[in-house]
C-alpha positions in Angstrom: 65.9 114.0 151.6 65.2 110.3 151.2 64.7 110.7 147.5 68.0 112.5 147.2 69.8 109.8 149.1 68.1 107.1 147.1 69.0 108.8 143.8 72.7 109.3 144.6 75.2 107.2 142.5 76.3 104.1 144.2 79.9 105.3 144.7 78.8 108.5 146.3 76.6 106.4 148.7 79.6 104.3 149.6 81.7 107.4 150.2 79.0 108.8 152.4 78.8 105.6 154.4 82.6 105.4 154.8 82.6 109.0 156.0 79.9 108.3 158.6 81.9 105.2 159.7 85.1 107.3 160.0 83.3 109.8 162.3 81.5 107.0 164.2 84.6 105.0 164.9 86.6 108.1 165.9 83.8 108.9 168.3 83.8 105.3 169.6 87.5 105.7 170.7 86.9 109.0 172.4 83.8 107.6 174.1 85.7 104.6 175.3 88.4 106.8 176.8 85.7 108.8 178.6 84.0 105.7 179.9 87.3 104.2 181.1 88.3 107.4 183.0 84.8 108.1 184.2 85.5 111.7 183.4 84.7 113.8 180.4 87.7 115.4 178.7 88.6 117.0 175.4 91.3 115.3 173.3 93.4 118.5 173.2 93.7 118.3 177.0 95.5 114.9 176.9 94.5 111.9 178.9 95.1 112.5 182.6 94.6 108.9 183.7 97.8 107.7 181.9 99.5 111.0 181.1 99.0 110.6 177.3 99.5 113.8 175.4 97.0 115.3 173.1 99.1 114.1 170.1 98.8 110.5 171.5 95.1 110.9 171.9 94.6 112.2 168.4 96.8 109.5 166.9 94.8 106.8 168.8 91.5 108.3 167.6 92.6 108.6 164.0 94.2 105.2 163.9 90.9 103.3 164.8 88.9 104.1 161.6 92.1 103.9 159.6 92.4 100.3 160.5 88.8 99.2 160.8 87.4 100.8 157.6 89.7 98.8 155.3 88.5 95.6 157.1 84.9 96.7 156.6 85.7 97.2 152.9 87.4 93.8 152.6 84.3 92.3 154.3 82.3 93.7 151.4 80.1 95.7 153.7 80.0 98.7 151.5 78.7 96.7 148.6 75.6 95.5 150.4 72.5 97.7 149.9 71.7 99.3 153.2 67.9 99.1 152.6 68.1 95.3 152.3 70.6 94.3 155.0 69.9 91.1 156.9 71.2 89.4 160.0 74.1 88.1 157.9 75.2 91.7 157.4 75.2 92.2 161.2 77.3 89.1 161.6 79.8 90.5 159.1 79.9 93.8 160.9 80.6 92.0 164.2 83.5 90.0 162.6 85.0 93.0 160.9 84.8 95.1 164.1 86.4 92.4 166.2 89.3 92.0 163.7 89.7 95.8 163.4 89.5 96.2 167.2 92.1 93.6 167.8 94.5 95.0 165.3 93.9 98.5 166.6 94.4 97.3 170.2 97.7 95.6 169.3 99.1 98.7 167.6 97.9 101.1 170.4 99.1 98.8 173.2 102.7 98.9 172.0 102.9 102.5 170.9 100.7 104.6 173.2 100.0 104.9 177.0 96.3 103.8 176.9 94.7 101.5 179.5 94.0 98.0 178.3 90.3 98.1 179.3 89.8 100.8 176.7 90.3 98.1 174.0 87.3 96.0 175.2 85.2 99.1 175.7 86.1 100.3 172.2 85.2 96.9 170.7 81.7 97.0 172.2 81.1 100.7 171.5 82.3 100.6 167.9 80.4 97.5 167.0 77.2 99.0 168.6 77.6 102.3 166.8 78.3 100.7 163.4 75.1 98.6 164.0 73.2 101.7 164.9 74.2 103.6 161.8 73.2 100.8 159.6 69.9 100.3 161.4 69.0 104.0 161.4 69.9 104.3 157.7 67.8 101.2 156.9 64.9 102.4 158.9 65.0 105.9 157.4 65.3 104.6 153.8 62.5 102.0 154.2 60.2 104.4 156.0 59.5 106.0 152.6 56.8 103.5 151.6 55.4 102.2 154.9 51.9 103.3 153.9 52.1 101.4 150.5 53.2 98.1 152.0 50.9 95.2 151.6 50.9 92.5 154.2 50.6 89.0 152.8 50.3 85.4 154.0 52.2 82.6 152.3 50.5 79.2 151.8 52.8 76.4 153.0 55.4 76.0 155.8 58.3 74.2 153.9 61.7 75.4 152.9 60.4 76.8 149.6 57.9 78.9 151.5 60.6 80.3 153.7 62.7 81.1 150.7 59.8 82.9 149.1 59.3 84.9 152.3 63.0 85.9 152.2 62.8 87.0 148.6 59.6 89.0 149.3 61.1 90.8 152.2 63.5 92.5 149.8 60.5 94.0 148.0 59.6 97.4 149.4 55.9 97.0 148.7 55.3 93.5 150.2 55.6 92.4 153.8 55.2 88.7 154.4 53.6 88.5 157.9 53.0 84.7 158.3 52.4 81.3 156.9 49.3 79.2 156.4 49.4 75.4 156.6 46.9 72.8 155.5 
């Protein structure tokens, strides 16, 4: 399965990631509503806490990924290679999810009877789930060559040594584990 995923064309990989984000963000809204009401419910039953109909709930669930995914695209998060994501990618995810969550919250606040606390819960849950999908994908794709990885030490502790370590971390066969100084 890993080889199949790695051999897919880049556009197909992006489409797969967007589809996963669409499902994840939709689930984040539903989970946020469940957490807020402290009661499991199905969207077709409506939201008893505020009297929102099933149409309202489906609209709210569908609207979240519709707003957040374009922001993730504008943040160029679908252009980064999942196997090589760094902390900067997680910072971009956080910023994009905050902007998407705020825009979604403003639209939902004025159009649908949803409690305001759902907005904060959604922001936390959606960001965490987008992190989790990227982390799982990265771990799954990098696990292919764990047995072939060579641990190395880098001589020197300056800026250039740290830059070399960053470059080597993107190589799937080399794992810089530390630095040696004189």
